[in-house]
N, CA, C and O atoms as a Maestro MAE file, in Angstrom:
{
 s_m_m2io_version
 :::
 2.0.0
}

f_m_ct {
 s_m_title
 :::
 protein
 m_atom[332] {
  # First column is atom index #
  i_m_mmod_type
  r_m_x_coord
  r_m_y_coord
  r_m_z_coord
  i_m_residue_number
  s_m_chain_name
  s_m_pdb_residue_name
  s_m_pdb_atom_name
  i_m_atomic_number
  :::
  1 25 137.369 127.022 163.724 1 A "MET " " N  " 7
  2 3 137.889 126.375 162.543 1 A "MET " " CA " 6
  3 2 139.100 127.158 162.046 1 A "MET " " C  " 6
  4 15 139.141 128.380 162.190 1 A "MET " " O  " 8
  5 25 140.066 126.492 161.477 2 A "PRO " " N  " 7
  6 3 141.267 127.177 161.029 2 A "PRO " " CA " 6
  7 2 141.016 128.262 159.994 2 A "PRO " " C  " 6
  8 15 141.794 129.212 159.915 2 A "PRO " " O  " 8
  9 25 139.964 128.155 159.204 3 A "ASN " " N  " 7
  10 3 139.706 129.170 158.193 3 A "ASN " " CA " 6
  11 2 139.183 130.468 158.795 3 A "ASN " " C  " 6
  12 15 138.976 131.440 158.068 3 A "ASN " " O  " 8
  13 25 138.966 130.503 160.107 4 A "GLY " " N  " 7
  14 3 138.588 131.732 160.783 4 A "GLY " " CA " 6
  15 2 137.100 131.989 160.894 4 A "GLY " " C  " 6
  16 15 136.704 133.009 161.458 4 A "GLY " " O  " 8
  17 25 136.253 131.101 160.375 5 A "SER " " N  " 7
  18 3 134.822 131.364 160.437 5 A "SER " " CA " 6
  19 2 134.235 131.116 161.817 5 A "SER " " C  " 6
  20 15 133.274 131.782 162.201 5 A "SER " " O  " 8
  21 25 134.794 130.166 162.578 6 A "LEU " " N  " 7
  22 3 134.300 129.857 163.917 6 A "LEU " " CA " 6
  23 2 135.470 129.650 164.874 6 A "LEU " " C  " 6
  24 15 136.572 129.285 164.463 6 A "LEU " " O  " 8
  25 25 135.213 129.889 166.146 7 A "VAL " " N  " 7
  26 3 136.154 129.577 167.216 7 A "VAL " " CA " 6
  27 2 135.589 128.366 167.946 7 A "VAL " " C  " 6
  28 15 134.393 128.328 168.235 7 A "VAL " " O  " 8
  29 25 136.417 127.387 168.248 8 A "THR " " N  " 7
  30 3 135.974 126.161 168.888 8 A "THR " " CA " 6
  31 2 136.568 126.068 170.284 8 A "THR " " C  " 6
  32 15 137.740 126.384 170.492 8 A "THR " " O  " 8
  33 25 135.750 125.629 171.246 9 A "GLY " " N  " 7
  34 3 136.241 125.491 172.611 9 A "GLY " " CA " 6
  35 2 135.523 124.380 173.354 9 A "GLY " " C  " 6
  36 15 134.574 123.778 172.852 9 A "GLY " " O  " 8
  37 25 136.001 124.126 174.566 10 A "PHE " " N  " 7
  38 3 135.465 123.083 175.441 10 A "PHE " " CA " 6
  39 2 134.742 123.753 176.591 10 A "PHE " " C  " 6
  40 15 135.220 124.749 177.133 10 A "PHE " " O  " 8
  41 25 133.582 123.207 176.970 11 A "ASN " " N  " 7
  42 3 132.782 123.763 178.057 11 A "ASN " " CA " 6
  43 2 132.257 122.628 178.926 11 A "ASN " " C  " 6
  44 15 131.890 121.567 178.421 11 A "ASN " " O  " 8
  45 25 132.223 122.855 180.221 12 A "LYS " " N  " 7
  46 3 131.594 121.908 181.149 12 A "LYS " " CA " 6
  47 2 130.281 122.539 181.593 12 A "LYS " " C  " 6
  48 15 130.266 123.426 182.446 12 A "LYS " " O  " 8
  49 25 129.187 122.077 181.012 13 A "LYS " " N  " 7
  50 3 127.859 122.603 181.296 13 A "LYS " " CA " 6
  51 2 127.315 121.918 182.554 13 A "LYS " " C  " 6
  52 15 127.326 120.691 182.654 13 A "LYS " " O  " 8
  53 25 126.843 122.715 183.505 14 A "ILE " " N  " 7
  54 3 126.264 122.170 184.731 14 A "ILE " " CA " 6
  55 2 124.757 122.059 184.534 14 A "ILE " " C  " 6
  56 15 124.076 123.054 184.287 14 A "ILE " " O  " 8
  57 25 124.251 120.847 184.645 15 A "LEU " " N  " 7
  58 3 122.832 120.571 184.458 15 A "LEU " " CA " 6
  59 2 122.050 120.890 185.733 15 A "LEU " " C  " 6
  60 15 122.648 120.983 186.805 15 A "LEU " " O  " 8
  61 25 120.719 121.062 185.643 16 A "PRO " " N  " 7
  62 3 119.905 121.363 186.824 16 A "PRO " " CA " 6
  63 2 120.046 120.330 187.954 16 A "PRO " " C  " 6
  64 15 119.882 120.674 189.125 16 A "PRO " " O  " 8
  65 25 120.346 119.078 187.615 17 A "ASN " " N  " 7
  66 3 120.500 118.047 188.645 17 A "ASN " " CA " 6
  67 2 121.908 118.030 189.247 17 A "ASN " " C  " 6
  68 15 122.217 117.174 190.076 17 A "ASN " " O  " 8
  69 25 122.762 118.974 188.832 18 A "GLY " " N  " 7
  70 3 124.108 119.083 189.377 18 A "GLY " " CA " 6
  71 2 125.167 118.307 188.622 18 A "GLY " " C  " 6
  72 15 126.355 118.460 188.903 18 A "GLY " " O  " 8
  73 25 124.766 117.473 187.667 19 A "GLN " " N  " 7
  74 3 125.741 116.730 186.878 19 A "GLN " " CA " 6
  75 2 126.451 117.662 185.905 19 A "GLN " " C  " 6
  76 15 125.913 118.694 185.505 19 A "GLN " " O  " 8
  77 25 127.654 117.282 185.537 20 A "ILE " " N  " 7
  78 3 128.435 118.062 184.576 20 A "ILE " " CA " 6
  79 2 128.378 117.364 183.229 20 A "ILE " " C  " 6
  80 15 128.608 116.159 183.129 20 A "ILE " " O  " 8
  81 25 128.069 118.138 182.190 21 A "GLN " " N  " 7
  82 3 127.955 117.613 180.826 21 A "GLN " " CA " 6
  83 2 129.046 118.257 179.968 21 A "GLN " " C  " 6
  84 15 128.959 119.450 179.678 21 A "GLN " " O  " 8
  85 25 130.074 117.501 179.553 22 A "PRO " " N  " 7
  86 3 131.124 118.090 178.716 22 A "PRO " " CA " 6
  87 2 130.635 118.293 177.287 22 A "PRO " " C  " 6
  88 15 129.973 117.423 176.722 22 A "PRO " " O  " 8
  89 25 130.963 119.448 176.706 23 A "GLU " " N  " 7
  90 3 130.521 119.736 175.346 23 A "GLU " " CA " 6
  91 2 131.567 120.551 174.602 23 A "GLU " " C  " 6
  92 15 132.369 121.267 175.202 23 A "GLU " " O  " 8
  93 25 131.540 120.423 173.288 24 A "ILE " " N  " 7
  94 3 132.350 121.246 172.401 24 A "ILE " " CA " 6
  95 2 131.430 122.347 171.882 24 A "ILE " " C  " 6
  96 15 130.310 122.075 171.447 24 A "ILE " " O  " 8
  97 25 131.905 123.584 171.929 25 A "VAL " " N  " 7
  98 3 131.079 124.737 171.574 25 A "VAL " " CA " 6
  99 2 131.741 125.497 170.428 25 A "VAL " " C  " 6
  100 15 132.964 125.632 170.380 25 A "VAL " " O  " 8
  101 25 130.916 125.989 169.508 26 A "PHE " " N  " 7
  102 3 131.382 126.803 168.385 26 A "PHE " " CA " 6
  103 2 130.837 128.217 168.550 26 A "PHE " " C  " 6
  104 15 129.643 128.399 168.788 26 A "PHE " " O  " 8
  105 25 131.707 129.220 168.425 27 A "TRP " " N  " 7
  106 3 131.320 130.623 168.490 27 A "TRP " " CA " 6
  107 2 131.704 131.307 167.184 27 A "TRP " " C  " 6
  108 15 132.718 130.973 166.571 27 A "TRP " " O  " 8
  109 25 130.887 132.265 166.765 28 A "GLU " " N  " 7
  110 3 131.246 133.116 165.637 28 A "GLU " " CA " 6
  111 2 132.286 134.112 166.124 28 A "GLU " " C  " 6
  112 15 132.448 134.301 167.329 28 A "GLU " " O  " 8
  113 25 132.985 134.745 165.205 29 A "ARG " " N  " 7
  114 3 134.038 135.695 165.603 29 A "ARG " " CA " 6
  115 2 133.478 136.898 166.350 29 A "ARG " " C  " 6
  116 15 134.214 137.568 167.075 29 A "ARG " " O  " 8
  117 25 132.187 137.184 166.186 30 A "ASN " " N  " 7
  118 3 131.574 138.306 166.902 30 A "ASN " " CA " 6
  119 2 131.118 137.916 168.306 30 A "ASN " " C  " 6
  120 15 130.534 138.738 169.012 30 A "ASN " " O  " 8
  121 25 131.378 136.662 168.726 31 A "GLY " " N  " 7
  122 3 131.053 136.221 170.078 31 A "GLY " " CA " 6
  123 2 129.737 135.486 170.230 31 A "GLY " " C  " 6
  124 15 129.440 134.977 171.311 31 A "GLY " " O  " 8
  125 25 128.941 135.417 169.176 32 A "LEU " " N  " 7
  126 3 127.665 134.708 169.257 32 A "LEU " " CA " 6
  127 2 127.895 133.203 169.207 32 A "LEU " " C  " 6
  128 15 128.697 132.713 168.412 32 A "LEU " " O  " 8
  129 25 127.190 132.481 170.058 33 A "ARG " " N  " 7
  130 3 127.298 131.030 170.078 33 A "ARG " " CA " 6
  131 2 126.644 130.473 168.828 33 A "ARG " " C  " 6
  132 15 125.490 130.785 168.535 33 A "ARG " " O  " 8
  133 25 127.370 129.656 168.097 34 A "HIS " " N  " 7
  134 3 126.899 129.148 166.808 34 A "HIS " " CA " 6
  135 2 126.352 127.724 166.903 34 A "HIS " " C  " 6
  136 15 125.501 127.339 166.101 34 A "HIS " " O  " 8
  137 25 126.822 126.949 167.856 35 A "GLY " " N  " 7
  138 3 126.360 125.575 167.998 35 A "GLY " " CA " 6
  139 2 127.237 124.819 168.976 35 A "GLY " " C  " 6
  140 15 128.230 125.341 169.482 35 A "GLY " " O  " 8
  141 25 126.851 123.585 169.228 36 A "GLU " " N  " 7
  142 3 127.615 122.761 170.156 36 A "GLU " " CA " 6
  143 2 127.229 121.306 169.963 36 A "GLU " " C  " 6
  144 15 126.226 120.997 169.320 36 A "GLU " " O  " 8
  145 25 128.038 120.416 170.527 37 A "PHE " " N  " 7
  146 3 127.661 119.011 170.624 37 A "PHE " " CA " 6
  147 2 128.219 118.450 171.918 37 A "PHE " " C  " 6
  148 15 129.267 118.879 172.400 37 A "PHE " " O  " 8
  149 25 127.504 117.485 172.469 38 A "ILE " " N  " 7
  150 3 127.879 116.849 173.723 38 A "ILE " " CA " 6
  151 2 128.896 115.759 173.431 38 A "ILE " " C  " 6
  152 15 128.729 114.984 172.489 38 A "ILE " " O  " 8
  153 25 129.944 115.699 174.232 39 A "LEU " " N  " 7
  154 3 130.945 114.659 174.049 39 A "LEU " " CA " 6
  155 2 130.387 113.307 174.449 39 A "LEU " " C  " 6
  156 15 129.734 113.186 175.485 39 A "LEU " " O  " 8
  157 25 130.638 112.292 173.640 40 A "PRO " " N  " 7
  158 3 130.162 110.952 173.987 40 A "PRO " " CA " 6
  159 2 130.923 110.404 175.192 40 A "PRO " " C  " 6
  160 15 132.104 110.701 175.375 40 A "PRO " " O  " 8
  161 25 130.248 109.613 176.003 41 A "HIS " " N  " 7
  162 3 130.876 108.985 177.160 41 A "HIS " " CA " 6
  163 2 130.186 107.656 177.421 41 A "HIS " " C  " 6
  164 15 129.090 107.401 176.923 41 A "HIS " " O  " 8
  165 25 130.834 106.825 178.199 42 A "GLU " " N  " 7
  166 3 130.268 105.523 178.518 42 A "GLU " " CA " 6
  167 2 129.256 105.683 179.639 42 A "GLU " " C  " 6
  168 15 129.592 106.157 180.725 42 A "GLU " " O  " 8
  169 25 128.021 105.290 179.376 43 A "GLN " " N  " 7
  170 3 126.960 105.410 180.364 43 A "GLN " " CA " 6
  171 2 127.283 104.583 181.605 43 A "GLN " " C  " 6
  172 15 127.750 103.449 181.502 43 A "GLN " " O  " 8
  173 25 127.032 105.153 182.761 44 A "GLY " " N  " 7
  174 3 127.177 104.429 184.005 44 A "GLY " " CA " 6
  175 2 128.577 104.401 184.581 44 A "GLY " " C  " 6
  176 15 128.757 103.983 185.725 44 A "GLY " " O  " 8
  177 25 129.582 104.836 183.821 45 A "LYS " " N  " 7
  178 3 130.950 104.807 184.328 45 A "LYS " " CA " 6
  179 2 131.231 106.005 185.235 45 A "LYS " " C  " 6
  180 15 132.004 105.897 186.188 45 A "LYS " " O  " 8
  181 25 130.602 107.150 184.937 46 A "GLY " " N  " 7
  182 3 130.755 108.319 185.785 46 A "GLY " " CA " 6
  183 2 132.088 109.026 185.678 46 A "GLY " " C  " 6
  184 15 132.424 109.829 186.548 46 A "GLY " " O  " 8
  185 25 132.860 108.753 184.636 47 A "HIS " " N  " 7
  186 3 134.162 109.396 184.485 47 A "HIS " " CA " 6
  187 2 133.989 110.789 183.885 47 A "HIS " " C  " 6
  188 15 133.355 110.946 182.841 47 A "HIS " " O  " 8
  189 25 134.550 111.792 184.543 48 A "LEU " " N  " 7
  190 3 134.508 113.153 184.044 48 A "LEU " " CA " 6
  191 2 135.544 113.313 182.933 48 A "LEU " " C  " 6
  192 15 136.705 112.943 183.111 48 A "LEU " " O  " 8
  193 25 135.136 113.857 181.794 49 A "VAL " " N  " 7
  194 3 136.015 114.006 180.637 49 A "VAL " " CA " 6
  195 2 136.606 115.409 180.620 49 A "VAL " " C  " 6
  196 15 135.898 116.397 180.819 49 A "VAL " " O  " 8
  197 25 137.912 115.483 180.381 50 A "ASN " " N  " 7
  198 3 138.598 116.754 180.177 50 A "ASN " " CA " 6
  199 2 139.222 116.750 178.795 50 A "ASN " " C  " 6
  200 15 139.825 115.758 178.386 50 A "ASN " " O  " 8
  201 25 139.083 117.852 178.072 51 A "VAL " " N  " 7
  202 3 139.704 117.978 176.764 51 A "VAL " " CA " 6
  203 2 141.062 118.641 176.972 51 A "VAL " " C  " 6
  204 15 141.141 119.769 177.461 51 A "VAL " " O  " 8
  205 25 142.125 117.938 176.601 52 A "LEU " " N  " 7
  206 3 143.474 118.459 176.759 52 A "LEU " " CA " 6
  207 2 143.894 119.313 175.570 52 A "LEU " " C  " 6
  208 15 144.651 120.270 175.725 52 A "LEU " " O  " 8
  209 25 143.398 118.965 174.371 53 A "ASP " " N  " 7
  210 3 143.764 119.712 173.169 53 A "ASP " " CA " 6
  211 2 142.732 119.426 172.094 53 A "ASP " " C  " 6
  212 15 142.088 118.377 172.110 53 A "ASP " " O  " 8
  213 25 142.571 120.352 171.161 54 A "LEU " " N  " 7
  214 3 141.723 120.127 169.994 54 A "LEU " " CA " 6
  215 2 142.381 120.771 168.790 54 A "LEU " " C  " 6
  216 15 142.945 121.863 168.873 54 A "LEU " " O  " 8
  217 25 142.298 120.077 167.681 55 A "LYS " " N  " 7
  218 3 142.932 120.525 166.430 55 A "LYS " " CA " 6
  219 2 142.048 120.145 165.255 55 A "LYS " " C  " 6
  220 15 141.329 119.146 165.289 55 A "LYS " " O  " 8
  221 25 142.118 120.973 164.206 56 A "TYR " " N  " 7
  222 3 141.466 120.671 162.933 56 A "TYR " " CA " 6
  223 2 142.499 120.193 161.933 56 A "TYR " " C  " 6
  224 15 143.681 120.520 162.041 56 A "TYR " " O  " 8
  225 25 142.046 119.412 160.952 57 A "ASN " " N  " 7
  226 3 142.939 119.088 159.847 57 A "ASN " " CA " 6
  227 2 142.998 120.289 158.908 57 A "ASN " " C  " 6
  228 15 142.336 121.299 159.145 57 A "ASN " " O  " 8
  229 25 143.788 120.179 157.847 58 A "LEU " " N  " 7
  230 3 144.065 121.316 156.979 58 A "LEU " " CA " 6
  231 2 142.833 121.938 156.337 58 A "LEU " " C  " 6
  232 15 142.756 123.161 156.223 58 A "LEU " " O  " 8
  233 25 141.865 121.122 155.915 59 A "ASP " " N  " 7
  234 3 140.677 121.682 155.256 59 A "ASP " " CA " 6
  235 2 139.470 121.819 156.198 59 A "ASP " " C  " 6
  236 15 138.350 122.036 155.737 59 A "ASP " " O  " 8
  237 25 139.692 121.695 157.504 60 A "SER " " N  " 7
  238 3 138.657 121.882 158.532 60 A "SER " " CA " 6
  239 2 137.532 120.853 158.466 60 A "SER " " C  " 6
  240 15 136.433 121.121 158.951 60 A "SER " " O  " 8
  241 25 137.776 119.696 157.883 61 A "SER " " N  " 7
  242 3 136.723 118.692 157.782 61 A "SER " " CA " 6
  243 2 136.728 117.703 158.950 61 A "SER " " C  " 6
  244 15 135.739 117.003 159.168 61 A "SER " " O  " 8
  245 25 137.837 117.637 159.706 62 A "VAL " " N  " 7
  246 3 137.944 116.715 160.831 62 A "VAL " " CA " 6
  247 2 138.448 117.484 162.061 62 A "VAL " " C  " 6
  248 15 139.433 118.220 161.995 62 A "VAL " " O  " 8
  249 25 137.751 117.293 163.169 63 A "LEU " " N  " 7
  250 3 138.158 117.867 164.449 63 A "LEU " " CA " 6
  251 2 138.680 116.730 165.317 63 A "LEU " " C  " 6
  252 15 137.970 115.752 165.551 63 A "LEU " " O  " 8
  253 25 139.918 116.849 165.797 64 A "ALA " " N  " 7
  254 3 140.520 115.835 166.663 64 A "ALA " " CA " 6
  255 2 140.583 116.375 168.084 64 A "ALA " " C  " 6
  256 15 141.035 117.497 168.311 64 A "ALA " " O  " 8
  257 25 140.126 115.568 169.043 65 A "LEU " " N  " 7
  258 3 140.160 115.940 170.455 65 A "LEU " " CA " 6
  259 2 141.054 114.973 171.205 65 A "LEU " " C  " 6
  260 15 140.940 113.758 171.040 65 A "LEU " " O  " 8
  261 25 141.937 115.504 172.023 66 A "LEU " " N  " 7
  262 3 142.706 114.698 172.954 66 A "LEU " " CA " 6
  263 2 141.974 114.803 174.278 66 A "LEU " " C  " 6
  264 15 141.976 115.863 174.902 66 A "LEU " " O  " 8
  265 25 141.345 113.716 174.717 67 A "VAL " " N  " 7
  266 3 140.509 113.728 175.919 67 A "VAL " " CA " 6
  267 2 141.080 112.783 176.973 67 A "VAL " " C  " 6
  268 15 141.688 111.759 176.661 67 A "VAL " " O  " 8
  269 25 140.868 113.156 178.211 68 A "ARG " " N  " 7
  270 3 141.349 112.347 179.328 68 A "ARG " " CA " 6
  271 2 140.252 112.257 180.382 68 A "ARG " " C  " 6
  272 15 139.568 113.238 180.674 68 A "ARG " " O  " 8
  273 25 140.096 111.063 180.948 69 A "ASN " " N  " 7
  274 3 139.241 110.907 182.118 69 A "ASN " " CA " 6
  275 2 140.098 110.318 183.232 69 A "ASN " " C  " 6
  276 15 141.320 110.262 183.096 69 A "ASN " " O  " 8
  277 25 139.496 109.886 184.313 70 A "GLU " " N  " 7
  278 3 140.263 109.384 185.449 70 A "GLU " " CA " 6
  279 2 141.013 108.097 185.128 70 A "GLU " " C  " 6
  280 15 141.930 107.723 185.859 70 A "GLU " " O  " 8
  281 25 140.641 107.413 184.046 71 A "VAL " " N  " 7
  282 3 141.190 106.097 183.746 71 A "VAL " " CA " 6
  283 2 142.154 106.106 182.558 71 A "VAL " " C  " 6
  284 15 143.190 105.443 182.599 71 A "VAL " " O  " 8
  285 25 141.821 106.854 181.500 72 A "GLU " " N  " 7
  286 3 142.598 106.758 180.262 72 A "GLU " " CA " 6
  287 2 142.605 108.059 179.480 72 A "GLU " " C  " 6
  288 15 141.840 108.982 179.759 72 A "GLU " " O  " 8
  289 25 143.493 108.108 178.490 73 A "THR " " N  " 7
  290 3 143.589 109.220 177.554 73 A "THR " " CA " 6
  291 2 143.310 108.677 176.161 73 A "THR " " C  " 6
  292 15 143.844 107.634 175.783 73 A "THR " " O  " 8
  293 25 142.473 109.379 175.390 74 A "ASN " " N  " 7
  294 3 142.072 108.937 174.051 74 A "ASN " " CA " 6
  295 2 142.089 110.091 173.072 74 A "ASN " " C  " 6
  296 15 142.101 111.260 173.458 74 A "ASN " " O  " 8
  297 25 142.089 109.740 171.806 75 A "ILE " " N  " 7
  298 3 141.880 110.705 170.729 75 A "ILE " " CA " 6
  299 2 140.528 110.388 170.113 75 A "ILE " " C  " 6
  300 15 140.255 109.247 169.743 75 A "ILE " " O  " 8
  301 25 139.675 111.418 170.006 76 A "GLN " " N  " 7
  302 3 138.367 111.260 169.369 76 A "GLN " " CA " 6
  303 2 138.347 112.114 168.112 76 A "GLN " " C  " 6
  304 15 138.785 113.264 168.132 76 A "GLN " " O  " 8
  305 25 137.842 111.557 167.021 77 A "LEU " " N  " 7
  306 3 137.760 112.259 165.745 77 A "LEU " " CA " 6
  307 2 136.301 112.516 165.396 77 A "LEU " " C  " 6
  308 15 135.450 111.636 165.520 77 A "LEU " " O  " 8
  309 25 136.032 113.739 164.960 78 A "PHE " " N  " 7
  310 3 134.675 114.136 164.564 78 A "PHE " " CA " 6
  311 2 134.737 114.795 163.191 78 A "PHE " " C  " 6
  312 15 135.633 115.589 162.906 78 A "PHE " " O  " 8
  313 25 133.768 114.449 162.350 79 A "THR " " N  " 7
  314 3 133.638 115.117 161.060 79 A "THR " " CA " 6
  315 2 132.380 115.970 161.091 79 A "THR " " C  " 6
  316 15 131.564 115.844 162.004 79 A "THR " " O  " 8
  317 25 132.225 116.812 160.130 80 A "ARG " " N  " 7
  318 3 131.056 117.698 160.101 80 A "ARG " " CA " 6
  319 2 129.757 116.897 160.116 80 A "ARG " " C  " 6
  320 15 128.744 117.394 160.609 80 A "ARG " " O  " 8
  321 25 129.758 115.684 159.595 81 A "SER " " N  " 7
  322 3 128.533 114.900 159.538 81 A "SER " " CA " 6
  323 2 128.163 114.254 160.870 81 A "SER " " C  " 6
  324 15 127.014 113.846 161.043 81 A "SER " " O  " 8
  325 25 129.104 114.146 161.825 82 A "ASN " " N  " 7
  326 3 128.743 113.513 163.090 82 A "ASN " " CA " 6
  327 2 128.798 114.452 164.287 82 A "ASN " " C  " 6
  328 15 128.672 113.998 165.424 82 A "ASN " " O  " 8
  329 25 128.981 115.737 164.064 83 A "TRP " " N  " 7
  330 3 128.828 116.657 165.189 83 A "TRP " " CA " 6
  331 2 127.600 117.464 164.965 83 A "TRP " " C  " 6
  332 15 127.261 118.315 165.788 83 A "TRP " " O  " 8
  :::
 }
 m_bond[331] {
  # First column is bond index #
  i_m_from
  i_m_to
  i_m_order
  :::
  1 1 2 1
  2 2 3 1
  3 3 4 2
  4 3 5 1
  5 5 6 1
  6 6 7 1
  7 7 8 2
  8 7 9 1
  9 9 10 1
  10 10 11 1
  11 11 12 2
  12 11 13 1
  13 13 14 1
  14 14 15 1
  15 15 16 2
  16 15 17 1
  17 17 18 1
  18 18 19 1
  19 19 20 2
  20 19 21 1
  21 21 22 1
  22 22 23 1
  23 23 24 2
  24 23 25 1
  25 25 26 1
  26 26 27 1
  27 27 28 2
  28 27 29 1
  29 29 30 1
  30 30 31 1
  31 31 32 2
  32 31 33 1
  33 33 34 1
  34 34 35 1
  35 35 36 2
  36 35 37 1
  37 37 38 1
  38 38 39 1
  39 39 40 2
  40 39 41 1
  41 41 42 1
  42 42 43 1
  43 43 44 2
  44 43 45 1
  45 45 46 1
  46 46 47 1
  47 47 48 2
  48 47 49 1
  49 49 50 1
  50 50 51 1
  51 51 52 2
  52 51 53 1
  53 53 54 1
  54 54 55 1
  55 55 56 2
  56 55 57 1
  57 57 58 1
  58 58 59 1
  59 59 60 2
  60 59 61 1
  61 61 62 1
  62 62 63 1
  63 63 64 2
  64 63 65 1
  65 65 66 1
  66 66 67 1
  67 67 68 2
  68 67 69 1
  69 69 70 1
  70 70 71 1
  71 71 72 2
  72 71 73 1
  73 73 74 1
  74 74 75 1
  75 75 76 2
  76 75 77 1
  77 77 78 1
  78 78 79 1
  79 79 80 2
  80 79 81 1
  81 81 82 1
  82 82 83 1
  83 83 84 2
  84 83 85 1
  85 85 86 1
  86 86 87 1
  87 87 88 2
  88 87 89 1
  89 89 90 1
  90 90 91 1
  91 91 92 2
  92 91 93 1
  93 93 94 1
  94 94 95 1
  95 95 96 2
  96 95 97 1
  97 97 98 1
  98 98 99 1
  99 99 100 2
  100 99 101 1
  101 101 102 1
  102 102 103 1
  103 103 104 2
  104 103 105 1
  105 105 106 1
  106 106 107 1
  107 107 108 2
  108 107 109 1
  109 109 110 1
  110 110 111 1
  111 111 112 2
  112 111 113 1
  113 113 114 1
  114 114 115 1
  115 115 116 2
  116 115 117 1
  117 117 118 1
  118 118 119 1
  119 119 120 2
  120 119 121 1
  121 121 122 1
  122 122 123 1
  123 123 124 2
  124 123 125 1
  125 125 126 1
  126 126 127 1
  127 127 128 2
  128 127 129 1
  129 129 130 1
  130 130 131 1
  131 131 132 2
  132 131 133 1
  133 133 134 1
  134 134 135 1
  135 135 136 2
  136 135 137 1
  137 137 138 1
  138 138 139 1
  139 139 140 2
  140 139 141 1
  141 141 142 1
  142 142 143 1
  143 143 144 2
  144 143 145 1
  145 145 146 1
  146 146 147 1
  147 147 148 2
  148 147 149 1
  149 149 150 1
  150 150 151 1
  151 151 152 2
  152 151 153 1
  153 153 154 1
  154 154 155 1
  155 155 156 2
  156 155 157 1
  157 157 158 1
  158 158 159 1
  159 159 160 2
  160 159 161 1
  161 161 162 1
  162 162 163 1
  163 163 164 2
  164 163 165 1
  165 165 166 1
  166 166 167 1
  167 167 168 2
  168 167 169 1
  169 169 170 1
  170 170 171 1
  171 171 172 2
  172 171 173 1
  173 173 174 1
  174 174 175 1
  175 175 176 2
  176 175 177 1
  177 177 178 1
  178 178 179 1
  179 179 180 2
  180 179 181 1
  181 181 182 1
  182 182 183 1
  183 183 184 2
  184 183 185 1
  185 185 186 1
  186 186 187 1
  187 187 188 2
  188 187 189 1
  189 189 190 1
  190 190 191 1
  191 191 192 2
  192 191 193 1
  193 193 194 1
  194 194 195 1
  195 195 196 2
  196 195 197 1
  197 197 198 1
  198 198 199 1
  199 199 200 2
  200 199 201 1
  201 201 202 1
  202 202 203 1
  203 203 204 2
  204 203 205 1
  205 205 206 1
  206 206 207 1
  207 207 208 2
  208 207 209 1
  209 209 210 1
  210 210 211 1
  211 211 212 2
  212 211 213 1
  213 213 214 1
  214 214 215 1
  215 215 216 2
  216 215 217 1
  217 217 218 1
  218 218 219 1
  219 219 220 2
  220 219 221 1
  221 221 222 1
  222 222 223 1
  223 223 224 2
  224 223 225 1
  225 225 226 1
  226 226 227 1
  227 227 228 2
  228 227 229 1
  229 229 230 1
  230 230 231 1
  231 231 232 2
  232 231 233 1
  233 233 234 1
  234 234 235 1
  235 235 236 2
  236 235 237 1
  237 237 238 1
  238 238 239 1
  239 239 240 2
  240 239 241 1
  241 241 242 1
  242 242 243 1
  243 243 244 2
  244 243 245 1
  245 245 246 1
  246 246 247 1
  247 247 248 2
  248 247 249 1
  249 249 250 1
  250 250 251 1
  251 251 252 2
  252 251 253 1
  253 253 254 1
  254 254 255 1
  255 255 256 2
  256 255 257 1
  257 257 258 1
  258 258 259 1
  259 259 260 2
  260 259 261 1
  261 261 262 1
  262 262 263 1
  263 263 264 2
  264 263 265 1
  265 265 266 1
  266 266 267 1
  267 267 268 2
  268 267 269 1
  269 269 270 1
  270 270 271 1
  271 271 272 2
  272 271 273 1
  273 273 274 1
  274 274 275 1
  275 275 276 2
  276 275 277 1
  277 277 278 1
  278 278 279 1
  279 279 280 2
  280 279 281 1
  281 281 282 1
  282 282 283 1
  283 283 284 2
  284 283 285 1
  285 285 286 1
  286 286 287 1
  287 287 288 2
  288 287 289 1
  289 289 290 1
  290 290 291 1
  291 291 292 2
  292 291 293 1
  293 293 294 1
  294 294 295 1
  295 295 296 2
  296 295 297 1
  297 297 298 1
  298 298 299 1
  299 299 300 2
  300 299 301 1
  301 301 302 1
  302 302 303 1
  303 303 304 2
  304 303 305 1
  305 305 306 1
  306 306 307 1
  307 307 308 2
  308 307 309 1
  309 309 310 1
  310 310 311 1
  311 311 312 2
  312 311 313 1
  313 313 314 1
  314 314 315 1
  315 315 316 2
  316 315 317 1
  317 317 318 1
  318 318 319 1
  319 319 320 2
  320 319 321 1
  321 321 322 1
  322 322 323 1
  323 323 324 2
  324 323 325 1
  325 325 326 1
  326 326 327 1
  327 327 328 2
  328 327 329 1
  329 329 330 1
  330 330 331 1
  331 331 332 2
  :::
 }
}
């Protein structure tokens, strides 16, 4: 978050069945993992999602992700209430 309380990043988690699960991860400044959420995707399409950029708004209430898969590029918006 811009206020310095958390660091936000993108991770591709490998599941036991070999599938890749894209997620946004939050870390405290001391390196401890603080939380995460799985990026939404269309079931059955099988498109791997890559996060090209992520930004917060001025008061850290909205996280914007620029995401790309094999077909398209989108902007996804998340607020504290939906992550």
